[in-house]
C-alpha positions as CSV (number, residue, x, y, z in Angstrom):
1,M,-50.4,54.0,18.9
2,E,-53.6,53.0,17.1
3,T,-52.9,54.5,13.7
4,T,-49.7,54.1,11.5
5,T,-48.4,54.6,8.1
6,L,-45.5,52.0,8.7
7,K,-45.7,49.2,6.2
8,I,-43.9,46.0,7.4
9,P,-43.1,43.5,4.8
10,V,-44.2,40.0,5.6
11,E,-42.8,36.7,4.5
12,R,-45.0,33.9,5.7
13,T,-43.6,30.5,6.4
14,K,-44.4,27.8,3.9
15,Q,-45.0,25.1,6.5
16,S,-46.3,25.9,10.0
17,K,-44.7,24.0,12.9
18,I,-47.8,24.3,15.2
19,D,-49.0,20.8,14.7
20,Q,-45.9,19.5,16.3
21,V,-46.3,21.2,19.6
22,D,-47.9,19.8,22.7
23,F,-49.7,22.8,24.1
24,D,-50.6,20.9,27.3
25,N,-47.0,20.4,28.2
26,L,-45.2,23.6,27.5
27,N,-41.8,24.3,29.1
28,F,-40.9,28.0,29.4
29,G,-39.4,29.5,26.4
30,S,-38.2,26.4,24.6
31,V,-40.7,26.3,21.6
32,F,-40.9,29.1,19.2
33,T,-43.5,30.3,16.8
34,D,-43.4,30.2,12.8
35,H,-42.3,33.8,12.6
36,M,-40.0,36.6,14.0
37,L,-39.5,40.3,13.4
38,V,-36.0,41.6,12.3
39,C,-34.9,45.2,12.1
40,N,-31.3,46.3,11.2
41,F,-29.5,49.5,12.0
42,R,-27.2,50.4,9.2
43,N,-25.6,53.5,7.8
44,G,-26.6,55.5,10.9
45,A,-30.4,54.7,10.8
46,W,-32.9,51.9,11.6
47,E,-34.3,50.3,8.5
48,I,-37.9,49.2,8.0
49,P,-38.6,46.1,10.1
50,E,-39.5,42.7,8.4
51,I,-41.4,39.8,9.5
52,M,-40.1,36.4,8.3
53,P,-40.1,32.8,9.1
54,Y,-38.3,31.9,12.4
55,Q,-34.7,31.0,11.4
56,A,-31.1,31.0,12.3
57,I,-29.3,34.4,11.8
58,S,-25.8,34.6,10.3
59,L,-23.0,36.7,12.0
60,E,-19.4,37.1,11.3
61,P,-17.0,35.9,14.1
62,S,-15.8,39.6,14.3
63,A,-19.3,40.8,15.2
64,K,-19.0,42.9,18.3
65,I,-21.8,41.2,20.3
66,F,-19.3,38.3,20.8
67,H,-16.4,40.6,22.0
68,Y,-17.9,43.6,23.8
69,G,-21.2,42.4,24.9
70,Q,-23.6,45.2,23.5
71,S,-26.9,43.2,24.0
72,I,-30.2,44.1,25.7
73,F,-33.6,42.5,25.8
74,E,-37.2,42.7,27.2
75,G,-39.7,40.3,28.4
76,M,-43.4,40.5,27.7
77,K,-46.4,38.3,27.2
78,A,-49.6,38.1,25.1
79,Y,-52.8,36.5,26.4
80,K,-56.0,35.3,24.9
81,D,-59.3,35.8,26.8
82,V,-62.4,33.4,26.5
83,D,-63.5,35.4,23.6
84,E,-60.3,34.9,21.7
85,K,-59.4,38.5,22.1
86,I,-55.5,39.2,22.3
87,W,-54.1,41.3,25.0
88,L,-50.7,42.7,26.0
89,F,-49.8,44.2,29.4
90,R,-48.2,47.6,29.7
91,P,-46.2,47.3,26.4
92,L,-45.3,50.9,26.2
93,D,-43.5,50.4,29.6
94,N,-41.4,47.7,28.0
95,F,-40.7,49.9,25.0
96,K,-39.5,52.8,27.2
97,R,-37.3,50.5,29.3
98,L,-35.8,48.9,26.2
99,N,-34.6,52.5,25.0
100,I,-33.3,53.2,28.6
101,S,-31.2,50.0,28.4
102,A,-30.1,50.9,24.8
103,D,-28.9,54.3,25.9
104,R,-26.9,52.8,28.7
105,M,-25.3,50.3,26.4
106,A,-24.5,52.8,23.7
107,I,-27.0,51.2,21.4
108,P,-29.2,53.5,19.1
109,E,-32.7,53.9,20.4
110,L,-35.5,52.3,18.4
111,P,-38.4,54.4,17.2
112,E,-41.8,53.5,19.1
113,E,-43.7,52.9,15.9
114,Y,-41.2,50.2,14.9
115,F,-41.6,48.5,18.3
116,M,-45.2,48.8,18.7
117,E,-46.5,48.0,15.2
118,G,-43.9,45.3,14.7
119,L,-45.0,43.7,17.9
120,K,-48.7,43.9,17.0
121,Q,-48.3,42.6,13.5
122,L,-46.1,39.7,14.7
123,V,-48.4,38.7,17.5
124,R,-51.4,38.9,15.2
125,L,-49.7,36.7,12.6
126,D,-48.9,34.0,15.2
127,S,-51.9,34.4,17.2
128,E,-52.9,30.7,16.9
129,W,-49.8,30.0,19.0
130,I,-51.2,31.8,22.1
131,P,-52.0,29.1,24.7
132,Q,-55.0,29.2,26.7
133,A,-54.4,26.7,29.5
134,A,-54.2,28.1,33.0
135,G,-50.9,29.8,33.7
136,S,-49.9,29.7,30.0
137,S,-49.2,32.6,27.7
138,L,-47.2,33.7,24.6
139,Y,-43.8,34.8,25.8
140,I,-42.4,37.7,23.8
141,R,-38.8,38.4,23.7
142,P,-37.5,41.7,22.0
143,F,-33.8,42.0,22.0
144,M,-31.2,44.2,20.4
145,F,-27.4,43.5,19.9
146,A,-24.2,44.7,18.1
147,S,-24.0,42.9,14.7
148,G,-21.3,45.4,13.3
149,K,-17.9,43.8,12.9
150,G,-14.5,44.7,14.2
151,F,-12.1,44.1,17.1
152,H,-11.7,47.7,18.2
153,A,-13.1,48.2,21.6
154,S,-15.9,50.7,20.6
155,P,-19.6,50.7,20.0
156,A,-20.6,48.9,16.8
157,D,-21.9,50.6,13.7
158,E,-24.5,48.1,13.0
159,Y,-27.2,46.5,15.2
160,K,-30.1,44.1,15.0
161,F,-33.5,44.3,16.7
162,I,-35.4,41.0,16.8
163,I,-38.7,39.9,18.4
164,C,-39.1,36.2,18.9
165,L,-42.3,34.4,20.4
166,A,-42.5,31.4,22.5
167,P,-45.7,29.8,23.7
168,S,-45.0,28.9,27.4
169,G,-46.3,27.4,30.6
170,S,-45.5,28.5,34.1
171,Y,-42.0,29.7,34.8
172,F,-41.7,28.3,38.3
173,S,-43.8,25.5,39.9
174,G,-44.3,25.8,43.6
175,K,-42.4,28.0,46.1
176,V,-38.7,28.5,46.1
177,K,-35.9,28.4,48.7
178,V,-33.3,31.1,48.4
179,L,-29.8,31.9,49.6
180,I,-28.9,35.4,50.7
181,E,-25.6,36.2,48.9
182,E,-22.7,37.3,51.0
183,T,-19.9,37.4,48.5
184,Y,-21.0,38.0,44.9
185,S,-22.8,41.1,43.6
186,R,-25.4,41.3,40.7
187,A,-24.6,45.0,40.1
188,A,-22.5,48.0,41.4
189,N,-23.2,51.7,41.7
190,G,-22.6,53.5,38.4
191,G,-22.9,50.2,36.5
192,V,-25.6,48.7,34.3
193,G,-27.8,47.0,36.9
194,Y,-30.9,49.0,36.0
195,A,-30.5,48.0,32.2
196,K,-31.7,44.7,31.0
197,A,-28.3,44.0,29.6
198,G,-27.5,40.2,28.9
199,G,-24.3,40.5,30.7
200,N,-26.1,41.2,34.0
201,Y,-27.8,37.8,33.7
202,A,-24.6,35.9,32.6
203,G,-22.9,37.2,35.8
204,Q,-25.6,35.8,37.9
205,F,-25.2,32.2,36.7
206,Y,-22.1,31.2,38.6
207,P,-23.3,32.4,42.1
208,T,-26.7,30.8,41.5
209,Q,-25.1,27.5,40.6
210,L,-23.2,27.5,43.9
211,A,-26.4,28.1,45.7
212,V,-28.1,25.3,43.9
213,K,-25.3,22.9,44.9
214,K,-26.2,23.9,48.5
215,G,-29.9,23.0,47.9
216,Y,-31.4,26.4,47.1
217,N,-33.3,27.4,44.0
218,Q,-32.1,31.0,43.7
219,V,-30.1,33.8,45.2
220,I,-31.2,37.0,46.9
221,W,-28.8,39.6,45.8
222,T,-27.4,42.3,48.4
223,D,-25.7,45.5,47.8
224,D,-22.2,45.5,46.3
225,N,-20.5,47.5,49.1
226,S,-21.6,46.0,52.3
227,H,-23.8,43.0,51.4
228,E,-26.1,44.4,54.2
229,Y,-29.2,45.3,52.1
230,I,-31.6,43.1,50.2
231,E,-31.9,44.2,46.4
232,E,-33.3,41.5,44.0
233,A,-34.2,37.9,44.0
234,G,-32.5,36.0,41.2
235,A,-33.8,37.8,38.0
236,M,-36.7,39.4,39.8
237,N,-37.6,42.4,42.2
238,I,-38.2,41.3,45.7
239,F,-40.8,42.2,48.3
240,A,-41.1,41.4,52.0
241,R,-44.1,41.6,54.1
242,I,-43.2,42.5,57.7
243,G,-46.4,42.4,59.8
244,D,-48.9,44.0,57.3
245,T,-46.4,46.4,55.7
246,L,-45.1,45.7,52.2
247,I,-41.4,46.7,51.7
248,T,-39.3,46.8,48.6
249,A,-36.0,48.3,47.8
250,P,-36.0,51.7,45.7
251,T,-34.8,51.4,42.2
252,S,-31.2,52.6,41.6
253,D,-28.2,52.2,39.3
254,R,-28.2,48.5,40.6
255,I,-31.9,47.6,40.6
256,L,-34.1,47.1,37.6
257,D,-37.3,49.3,37.4
258,G,-39.6,46.1,37.1
259,I,-43.0,46.6,35.4
260,T,-44.5,44.0,37.7
261,R,-42.9,45.8,40.6
262,K,-44.6,49.0,39.6
263,S,-47.9,47.3,39.2
264,I,-47.7,45.6,42.7
265,L,-47.1,49.0,44.3
266,E,-50.1,50.5,42.6
267,I,-52.3,47.6,43.5
268,A,-51.2,47.8,46.9
269,E,-52.1,51.4,47.2
270,D,-55.5,50.6,45.7
271,E,-55.9,47.8,48.3
272,G,-55.0,50.2,51.1
273,I,-52.0,48.1,51.9
274,R,-49.3,49.9,53.6
275,T,-46.1,50.1,51.5
276,E,-42.5,51.3,52.2
277,V,-39.9,51.8,49.3
278,R,-36.7,51.9,51.1
279,K,-33.6,50.0,52.0
280,L,-34.3,46.7,53.6
281,S,-31.4,45.2,55.6
282,V,-30.5,41.5,55.9
283,T,-30.5,42.0,59.7
284,E,-34.1,43.4,59.6
285,I,-35.2,40.2,57.5
286,V,-33.4,37.8,59.8
287,S,-34.8,39.4,62.9
288,A,-38.3,39.5,61.5
289,A,-38.0,35.8,60.6
290,K,-36.9,34.9,64.2
291,D,-39.7,36.9,65.9
292,G,-42.4,35.7,63.5
293,S,-43.3,39.1,62.0
294,L,-41.9,38.2,58.6
295,K,-45.0,37.0,56.9
296,E,-44.0,36.7,53.3
297,L,-41.1,37.0,50.8
298,F,-41.7,36.9,47.1
299,G,-40.2,37.8,43.8
300,A,-41.9,39.7,41.1
301,G,-41.3,39.7,37.3
302,T,-42.8,39.2,33.9
303,A,-42.0,35.5,33.6
304,A,-43.2,34.3,36.9
305,V,-45.4,37.2,37.8
306,I,-45.2,36.4,41.4
307,S,-42.9,33.7,42.9
308,P,-43.5,33.0,46.7
309,I,-40.4,32.2,48.7
310,A,-40.9,29.4,51.2
311,G,-37.5,29.9,53.2
312,F,-34.1,31.5,52.9
313,G,-30.5,30.7,54.1
314,Y,-28.1,33.1,55.6
315,K,-24.7,32.4,57.4
316,K,-25.4,28.7,57.2
317,V,-28.8,29.0,59.0
318,D,-32.1,28.2,57.2
319,Y,-35.3,30.2,58.1
320,E,-38.7,28.9,57.1
321,L,-41.6,31.2,56.3
322,P,-45.1,30.4,57.5
323,E,-48.0,29.3,55.4
324,I,-50.7,32.0,55.4
325,T,-54.1,32.0,53.9
326,D,-54.3,35.8,53.3
327,S,-51.1,36.2,51.5
328,F,-50.2,39.5,49.6
329,A,-48.4,37.3,46.9
330,A,-51.7,35.5,46.0
331,L,-53.8,38.8,46.1
332,F,-51.3,40.6,43.8
333,K,-50.9,37.6,41.3
334,K,-54.8,37.3,41.0
335,R,-55.3,41.0,40.4
336,I,-52.5,41.2,37.9
337,T,-53.4,38.0,36.0
338,D,-57.1,38.9,36.0
339,I,-56.3,42.2,34.2
340,Q,-53.8,40.3,31.8
341,Y,-56.4,37.6,30.8
342,N,-59.2,40.3,30.7
343,R,-61.1,38.5,33.6
344,S,-61.7,41.8,35.4
345,A,-62.0,45.6,34.9
346,D,-58.7,47.4,34.2
347,K,-59.0,50.6,36.2
348,F,-55.3,51.4,35.7
349,G,-55.3,51.3,32.0
350,W,-52.6,48.7,31.7
351,R,-54.4,46.2,29.3
352,Y,-53.6,46.8,25.6
353,E,-55.6,45.0,22.9
354,V,-54.0,43.8,19.8
355,K,-56.8,44.2,17.2
């Protein structure tokens, strides 16, 4: 959407915090820019968004977000190229997925113009906060939650949509070691696994803590029924390379339709890499690790882009993956980040300039 009649009121901060930030040592998602966008749903309609100084928000103890968990979010990034141009990556996919999540959580869908125009104006206003060090970007967190009050177990009558920005360094450093989950489930058939609902992530924390205590960094989630099939890695989609074939699970009620996941599949097709979108059993992964045909495992998501997995544990046995020079993970990460930072042509039409 390049033209709009939407007029978004802007209240600029009286004092920028940018001079207090060490842009050479940024943790992920822990420093926030000067402004945020806020839009309220009241009286049956979304009101005009507003941009204001980043600040605390006030909610009553009876706000339904605290009691019934109507909360969804997206994860995006903004990038600057060497000419100081600002770019987003597939933002309309994030908007569409936000409304898919909203629909599943009985939250009113947001108008596209509010999302896109609000996002662009906010990023332009805080564009000086976009870091340019290698691996850094401006992380964007759009989210929606129930602000209406009441203890009745029903959807709220008021909601807030907010976008906050956080200049961030790399999400993960180095490779990770994961544990294949045998007991706990991330999501179930007919559930909300495909939505980016806050509760999905809250439910992951405890099993992940158990894995960390055992010396692993993350959990590989398996299906809720039999725990026989690989589904996701932590908060990311997961890919396996067996021989020279790239395999990932199909999306479903349980699995998020990741934007990085979709991009990898399209790049693989462009590179002539054989792909299979199908169920992938734990037995197949373990057998491939034992006979040496398992070349790579990696997670894929907005925050980390690609997170190579160095090894995994299953039934108290650890399996190490080989170090290879021609990794798919490195290829995909380079192709995606080159598009994101405007270092290469974008034949897919994914890059979106914020003018």
